[in-house]
C-alpha positions in Angstrom: 40.2 -81.8 -109.3 41.2 -80.2 -112.9 38.9 -78.4 -114.8 37.0 -80.4 -117.4 37.8 -80.1 -121.2 35.3 -79.8 -123.8 33.5 -82.9 -124.8 34.3 -84.6 -128.2 32.4 -87.8 -127.9 29.3 -88.3 -129.9 26.4 -89.9 -128.3 24.6 -92.4 -130.5 21.0 -90.8 -129.2 20.6 -87.0 -128.4 17.2 -85.5 -127.1 15.2 -83.0 -129.3 16.4 -79.6 -129.9 16.7 -77.0 -132.4 18.9 -77.8 -135.9 22.2 -76.2 -135.9 24.5 -74.8 -138.4 27.8 -76.3 -139.9 30.8 -76.2 -137.8 29.3 -73.7 -135.2 26.0 -75.8 -134.5 23.4 -74.1 -132.2 25.8 -70.9 -131.1 22.9 -68.4 -131.8 20.6 -70.6 -129.4 23.2 -70.9 -126.7 24.0 -67.2 -126.8 20.5 -66.5 -126.3 19.9 -69.1 -123.8 20.3 -66.7 -120.9 16.7 -65.4 -122.1 14.1 -66.8 -120.0 11.7 -66.4 -122.6 14.0 -68.5 -124.9 14.3 -71.0 -122.4 10.6 -71.6 -121.9 10.3 -71.8 -125.7 12.7 -74.6 -125.8 11.1 -76.2 -122.8 7.6 -76.0 -124.7 8.7 -77.2 -128.0 11.3 -80.0 -127.2 10.2 -81.2 -123.7 12.3 -82.0 -120.4 15.6 -82.4 -121.7 16.8 -80.3 -124.7 20.1 -80.8 -126.6 22.4 -77.9 -128.1 25.8 -78.2 -129.7 28.2 -75.7 -130.0 31.6 -76.9 -131.9 32.4 -80.0 -130.1 30.6 -79.2 -127.0 27.3 -81.0 -126.2 24.9 -79.0 -123.9 21.8 -80.5 -122.3 19.5 -78.4 -120.6 17.3 -79.8 -117.9 13.7 -78.9 -116.9 12.3 -81.7 -115.2 12.6 -81.8 -111.0 13.6 -85.6 -111.5 16.4 -84.7 -113.9 17.5 -81.9 -111.6 17.9 -84.2 -108.7 19.8 -86.6 -110.3 22.4 -84.0 -111.0 22.3 -82.1 -108.0 21.5 -84.8 -105.2 21.5 -88.5 -106.5 24.5 -88.5 -108.8 26.1 -85.2 -107.5 29.6 -86.9 -107.4 29.9 -87.0 -111.0 29.3 -83.6 -111.7 31.6 -80.2 -111.1 30.9 -76.5 -111.4 33.5 -77.0 -114.7 33.6 -74.5 -117.4 30.2 -73.1 -117.0 31.6 -70.8 -114.2 35.0 -69.7 -116.0 33.2 -66.1 -116.4 32.6 -66.1 -112.9 36.1 -67.0 -111.8 37.5 -63.7 -113.1 35.7 -62.0 -110.3 35.9 -64.6 -107.5 38.8 -66.8 -108.7 38.5 -70.4 -106.8 35.9 -69.3 -104.1 33.2 -71.6 -102.7 30.6 -71.1 -105.5 33.4 -71.9 -108.4 36.0 -74.5 -107.0 35.7 -78.2 -107.4 37.0 -81.7 -105.8 39.4 -81.4 -102.7 39.6 -77.7 -102.8 35.4 -77.1 -102.5 35.5 -80.0 -100.1 38.3 -78.6 -97.6 37.1 -74.9 -97.8 33.3 -76.0 -97.3 34.5 -77.7 -94.2 36.3 -75.0 -92.9 33.6 -72.4 -93.3 30.3 -74.5 -93.1 30.3 -73.9 -89.2 30.0 -70.2 -89.7 26.8 -70.5 -91.6 24.5 -72.7 -89.6 21.0 -71.3 -88.9 22.3 -71.1 -85.2 25.8 -69.2 -86.4 24.2 -66.6 -88.2 21.9 -65.5 -85.4 24.6 -63.5 -84.2 24.0 -61.2 -86.6 20.3 -60.7 -86.1 20.3 -57.5 -83.8 22.6 -56.0 -86.5 20.3 -56.7 -89.2 17.4 -55.4 -87.2 18.8 -52.3 -86.5 20.1 -51.5 -89.7 16.3 -52.3 -91.3 14.8 -49.9 -88.4 17.3 -47.1 -89.4 16.2 -47.6 -93.1 12.6 -47.4 -92.1 12.8 -44.4 -89.7 14.3 -42.8 -93.1 11.3 -43.7 -95.0 8.9 -42.1 -92.5 9.7 -38.7 -94.5 8.9 -40.3 -97.8 5.3 -41.4 -96.6 4.7 -38.1 -94.8 5.5 -36.0 -98.0 4.2 -38.6 -100.3 7.5 -38.7 -102.1 8.1 -41.7 -104.6 10.9 -44.1 -103.3 13.1 -46.3 -105.8 12.9 -49.5 -104.1 15.9 -51.0 -106.2 18.4 -48.5 -104.7 17.0 -49.0 -101.0 17.2 -52.6 -101.2 20.8 -52.5 -102.7 21.5 -49.9 -99.8 20.1 -52.2 -97.0 21.8 -55.5 -98.4 25.2 -53.5 -98.8 24.8 -52.3 -95.2 24.2 -55.6 -93.8 26.9 -57.5 -95.6 29.5 -54.6 -94.7 28.6 -55.1 -91.3 28.7 -58.7 -91.1 31.7 -59.3 -93.3 34.1 -56.1 -92.2 32.3 -54.3 -89.4 31.8 -51.2 -91.4 28.5 -49.9 -92.8 28.7 -49.4 -96.7 25.2 -48.7 -97.5 24.5 -45.1 -96.8 25.3 -44.6 -100.3 26.0 -47.2 -102.8 30.1 -47.1 -102.6 32.3 -47.1 -105.5 33.1 -50.9 -104.8 29.2 -51.7 -105.1 29.1 -49.8 -108.4 32.1 -51.8 -109.6 30.8 -55.2 -108.5 27.3 -54.5 -110.2 29.3 -53.4 -113.6 31.6 -56.5 -113.3 28.6 -58.7 -112.7 26.8 -57.0 -115.6 29.8 -57.8 -117.9 30.7 -61.4 -116.8 27.3 -63.2 -118.1 27.5 -61.7 -121.5 30.9 -62.9 -122.0 30.4 -66.2 -120.5 27.1 -66.6 -123.1 29.5 -66.0 -126.1 31.6 -69.0 -127.1 33.7 -66.5 -129.4 34.2 -63.8 -126.8 37.2 -62.2 -127.8 40.3 -62.1 -125.5 40.4 -60.0 -122.4 43.8 -58.4 -123.7 42.1 -56.6 -126.3 41.7 -53.0 -125.4 38.1 -53.0 -126.0 36.0 -50.4 -124.0 34.1 -52.9 -122.2 37.5 -54.6 -121.2 39.1 -51.6 -120.0 36.0 -51.0 -118.0 36.4 -54.6 -116.6 40.0 -53.9 -115.8 39.2 -50.8 -114.1 36.2 -52.4 -111.8 38.5 -54.9 -110.9 41.2 -52.8 -109.6 38.7 -51.3 -107.4 37.4 -54.4 -106.1 41.0 -55.5 -105.8 42.0 -52.6 -103.6 38.8 -52.8 -101.3 39.2 -56.3 -100.5 43.0 -55.9 -99.9 42.5 -53.3 -97.4 39.6 -55.2 -95.7 41.9 -58.2 -95.4 44.8 -56.0 -94.1 42.3 -54.3 -91.4 41.3 -57.7 -90.4 44.6 -59.1 -89.7 45.2 -55.6 -87.6 42.1 -56.3 -85.7 41.5 -60.1 -85.3 39.0 -60.1 -82.5 36.5 -58.3 -84.3 32.9 -60.1 -84.7 32.9 -60.5 -88.3 32.7 -63.3 -91.0 36.1 -62.0 -92.0 37.5 -62.8 -88.9 36.2 -65.9 -88.5 37.7 -66.8 -91.8 40.9 -65.5 -90.7 40.6 -67.8 -87.6 39.5 -70.8 -89.7 42.2 -73.6 -89.4 42.5 -77.1 -91.1 41.6 -79.8 -88.7 44.3 -82.0 -90.2 47.0 -79.6 -90.8 46.1 -76.7 -88.4 46.7 -74.3 -91.5 44.9 -71.1 -92.0 43.5 -70.6 -95.6 46.5 -68.9 -98.2 46.2 -65.0 -98.6 44.8 -66.2 -102.4 42.0 -68.3 -101.3 41.1 -66.0 -98.4 40.8 -63.3 -101.1 38.5 -65.4 -103.3 36.4 -66.4 -100.1 35.9 -62.9 -99.1 34.9 -61.8 -102.7 32.6 -64.8 -103.1 30.9 -64.0 -99.6 30.9 -60.3 -100.0 29.2 -60.1 -103.4 26.7 -62.9 -102.8 25.5 -61.4 -99.7 24.3 -58.2 -101.3 23.3 -58.7 -105.2 21.3 -61.7 -105.0 19.4 -60.8 -101.8 18.9 -57.4 -102.8 17.2 -58.3 -106.3 15.2 -60.8 -104.6 13.8 -58.1 -102.1 13.0 -56.0 -104.6 10.9 -58.5 -106.4 9.4 -59.4 -103.2 8.2 -55.7 -102.9 7.0 -55.4 -106.5 4.9 -58.9 -106.0 3.2 -57.5 -102.8 2.5 -54.0 -104.1 0.7 -55.7 -107.1 -1.3 -58.1 -104.5 -2.5 -55.8 -101.5 -4.4 -58.8 -100.1 -1.4 -60.7 -99.7 0.6 -57.4 -98.7 -2.1 -56.9 -95.8 -1.8 -60.6 -94.4 1.8 -60.3 -94.3 1.5 -56.8 -92.5 -1.3 -58.3 -90.3 1.0 -61.4 -89.1 4.0 -59.0 -88.5 1.8 -56.8 -86.3 0.5 -59.3 -84.2 3.7 -61.3 -83.8 5.8 -58.4 -82.9 3.3 -56.0 -81.5 5.0 -52.7 -82.5 8.7 -54.0 -81.0 11.7 -54.9 -82.7 11.9 -58.6 -83.7 13.9 -61.3 -82.3 15.3 -64.2 -83.4 12.7 -66.4 -81.9 10.0 -64.4 -83.5 11.2 -66.0 -86.9 9.6 -69.2 -86.0 6.2 -67.6 -85.5 6.6 -65.5 -88.6 5.3 -68.4 -90.9 3.3 -66.4 -93.6 6.4 -64.2 -94.0 8.6 -67.3 -94.9 5.9 -68.5 -96.9 5.9 -64.8 -99.0 9.7 -65.2 -99.0 9.5 -68.7 -100.5 7.1 -67.7 -103.1 9.1 -64.8 -104.2 12.3 -66.9 -104.6 10.2 -69.4 -106.7 8.8 -66.7 -109.1 12.1 -65.0 -109.3 14.9 -67.5 -108.2 18.2 -65.7 -107.2 20.0 -67.6 -110.1 17.6 -68.5 -113.0 20.4 -70.8 -114.7 22.7 -73.1 -113.3 25.6 -75.0 -114.7 27.5 -78.1 -114.3 29.7 -80.5 -116.2 29.7 -84.2 -115.7 33.0 -86.0 -115.1 32.1 -89.4 -116.2 29.5 -90.4 -118.8 25.9 -90.6 -117.7 22.3 -91.3 -118.6 19.4 -89.0 -118.1 15.9 -89.5 -119.5 16.9 -92.5 -121.5 19.6 -90.3 -123.2 23.5 -91.1 -122.9 25.5 -88.2 -121.8 28.9 -88.0 -122.9 31.6 -87.3 -120.5 32.5 -83.3 -120.0 29.1 -82.2 -121.5 27.5 -78.9 -120.4 24.7 -79.3 -118.1 22.2 -76.4 -117.7 19.8 -76.7 -114.8 16.9 -74.0 -115.2 15.2 -73.3 -111.5 13.0 -70.4 -113.1 11.6 -73.1 -115.5 11.5 -76.0 -112.8 9.7 -73.7 -110.6 7.0 -73.7 -113.2 6.6 -77.2 -113.8 3.3 -78.6 -114.9 1.6 -80.9 -112.5 3.6 -79.5 -109.6 2.9 -75.7 -109.8 -0.8 -74.8 -110.6 -1.1 -71.5 -112.2 2.8 -71.1 -111.8 2.6 -67.1 -112.8 -0.1 -66.5 -109.9 1.8 -65.1 -106.7 0.3 -67.3 -103.9 2.3 -67.7 -100.7 -0.2 -70.7 -99.7 1.8 -72.7 -102.0 4.2 -73.3 -99.1 2.1 -74.0 -96.4 3.5 -76.9 -94.5 0.9 -79.2 -96.1 1.3 -78.3 -99.5 5.1 -78.3 -99.3 5.1 -81.8 -97.9 3.4 -82.9 -100.8 5.7 -81.7 -103.5 9.3 -83.1 -104.4 12.3 -81.3 -103.0 13.8 -80.9 -106.5 10.8 -78.9 -107.5 12.0 -76.2 -105.6 15.6 -74.9 -106.0 16.2 -71.3 -105.3 19.6 -72.0 -103.6 20.4 -75.1 -105.3 20.4 -78.5 -103.7 22.4 -81.4 -102.2 26.0 -80.8 -100.9 26.5 -77.6 -102.8 23.3 -75.8 -101.5 24.1 -72.3 -101.3 26.1 -71.5 -98.1 24.8 -68.3 -97.6 21.0 -69.3 -97.5 20.4 -69.0 -93.9 21.8 -65.6 -93.7 19.7 -64.4 -97.0 16.3 -65.9 -95.3 16.8 -64.3 -91.8 17.7 -60.9 -93.7 14.8 -61.1 -95.9 12.3 -62.0 -93.0 13.2 -58.6 -90.9 13.3 -56.4 -93.8 9.6 -57.6 -95.0 8.0 -58.4 -91.5 9.2 -54.9 -90.3 8.4 -53.0 -93.4 4.9 -54.2 -93.7 4.1 -53.6 -90.2 5.3 -49.9 -90.5 3.9 -49.2 -94.1 1.9 -50.1 -97.3 3.6 -50.1 -100.6 1.8 -48.9 -103.5 3.7 -49.0 -107.0 3.9 -45.6 -108.9 3.6 -45.4 -112.7 4.3 -48.8 -114.5 3.0 -51.9 -113.0 4.6 -54.3 -115.2 8.4 -54.4 -114.9 10.2 -56.5 -117.3 13.9 -58.2 -116.3 16.9 -59.5 -117.8 19.1 -62.3 -116.5 22.5 -61.0 -115.9 23.5 -63.8 -113.6 20.7 -62.6 -111.0 17.3 -61.8 -112.5 17.7 -58.2 -112.5 14.7 -55.6 -113.4 15.0 -53.4 -116.8 13.1 -50.7 -115.0 13.2 -49.2 -111.6 10.5 -50.3 -109.2 9.0 -46.9 -108.1 6.6 -47.0 -105.0 4.9 -44.6 -102.7 4.5 -45.4 -98.9 1.7 -45.0 -96.8 2.4 -45.6 -92.9 0.0 -47.6 -91.0 
């Protein structure tokens, strides 16, 4: 399916929204839309559907779970990723996160079997071993009372895990050159995406030169990993599974270009978003010692001092509630974008074809009447009884519908082991400032490092 072009249709009725300027319309508001404070202000001021216009493009931001369900589930065939992911395509090309239409359906069929809950258990022992290695290293910090920068630790852990799962190599002992390049690129892309007047990348601006340098590092790394995968086809890795995947109708493997795009997508998504979620989890746990103690009690009771196994995940129910509540307060992706193929109607308002639809999980996870006292950290919101009473679209950390994140099971398993094993061994205490602001740079990224002190149990 071809990428949708800008919308030029003028609807007879539009939802409320801020007034715009001649010609450029709501350009300034659109550029600030990645700010969650700004999103909350728009929502409180104008309601569950807010309209902006930038040039000929109509932008509709949806905050109601009902509207979100309409786009992601009920009428999902009318919505593609579209131009909202053009910036991300600079990094991942036409990978599973950014592709549309027949290409997306084909790739999803090829890759889905490798990411079912049962399939990803093959990486369980590796995840536990790498987490244990990290905790052994933490012993010295606890004994000496030396503060630990949790952000760096979680990036190191998730880089190690995705490196082993994808390529059979440990990339996390030190955050590698490619890790820094990926962080830099993903810091560059959201700002460019939010700027409709972004200058061409061909201009020799410092940021553009840095972006090209970073991409050369990433491309060289991925090319070498794929070449090694071809040389060693029998490895027990995600890359080997992608190399072995065949179209059920034609028997053909992925093209080299498609393989590159999927590898970059999985590699990046496998460490950045999970690392941020783990960091925010420790931030919340350190600020709520009663929750941290309950988490530790469950881990010690279930594990009894031994390493966890896959079967333990079903008994670590409070651990999963903690994870779900962390992902509610700090969703891995604070904003999602879609573009409609044909005209639609949402909330009684006509939506012209090829409009930009923005979904705000950060706000949906705070929707009144569903989430009481939404800023409070309360894992009991995710008890089986409480969760059964909520509409599913009220909680969308991994999106919803057919395009739910393929790697969600991998991330949830990884986070469960990390929280349970660490909480059973250490008590975590914040050092210095207790309030950490954030920015939205694709993921919700802390603006200050989370410095903690560890106390052995």
